[in-house]
N, C-alpha and C positions, 0 to 999 in steps of 0.2 A: 425288366431285368436286362442289365447290360453286361456285355462280355468284358473280361479283363484284357487290356492291351499289354502285351509283354515286350520286354527288351529282347532284342535278338543279337545284336552285334557285340563283339568283344570290346570295341571302342566305347560303346555306351556303358557297359559294365565297368570298364576301367575308369571312365570319367566319373562315375558315381563313387567308386571306391577311393579315388585319389582326391577328388574335390568336394565330395559331399560330407555331411555331418553324420555321425553315427551314435547309436545307443543300443543297449542290449538288456535283456532279462534272461531268465533261465531257459526259455524255450526258443527265442528268436534274437537275431541281430538285425538291426535296420540301418541301412545307409540311405540318405535322402538328399536330393539336390533339385532346385528348380530347373525345368527343362525348356522354358520359353514357349511352350505350346499351351493349348487349352485342355489337354487331357493328361491324366496320370498314367504312367507306364510302369509296370512291375517286372522285376527280375526275380525269379525264385531259384534259390540254390539249396541243394540238399546233398551233402557229401556222403561218401561211403561209410564214414564214421557213425552215421545215424543208424544204419542197418542195411539189410539186403534190399533188393530192388522193390519188393512189395511194400516194405515199410517206407522206403524213400518216396515211392510214388504216392502213397497215402498221405505222407507229410506234405508233399507238394500240392495235392488236391485240397487239403485242409487250409493251407496258406492261401491258395488261389480263391477258394470260396470265401474266406474271411475278407480278402481284398475286394471281391465282387460285392459282398453285402455292405461294405463300408461306403462304396460309391466314391464320389469326388471328395478329395481331402480339403481343397481350398478353391479360391477363385482362379488362381493360376495353376498350371500343371507342374507335376513333379515326376522325376525318375526315382523309383524306390526299389532297392534291392533288399529282399528278405532272405536271410541265411538261417536255416534250421540248425538248432543245436541238438545234441543227442538226447536231451530230455524230452523232446517232442514225440519220441517213439511210441509211447503208450497213452498219449493224451487224447481227450475227446475234443470235438469241434468247439464246444463252449470254452474250453481252457485255451485253445489256440487263438480263438477270437478275442478273448480277454487279454492275452499277452500282446496281440497285435494292437488293440486299442490302448493298452498301457504305453506302448512305445510311441504311438501317435500323440498321446497326451504329453509325454515327455518332450517330444519334438516341437509341439505347438508352444510350450512354455519356455523353451530354451532360446536364449538370445542367439541371433545369427553369428556365425564365426566360431561357435563352440562345437 
């Protein structure tokens, strides 16, 4: 079991938002950009629109666990920002994991620059 390495700085988040590719489904929004490292780093964002602090923390835990179980995405490293949508509020781990994998599948099949 490996831990999830997280993005910490505002600069890293802004870089992913401004220069990365994005896609979304009803539970999550994913922004992704190659980071030039050999590890994947995740930024997890849950706004107050999702719910109170207990619900937001649960959503963050579900997203983090899904990222941990997925492991490495590719040979090179990526910076990935996952943004929770309000629909994540009452979902189970399997549904969040499915939404995460759905977004990864879309990103793998999408041509660069889109």
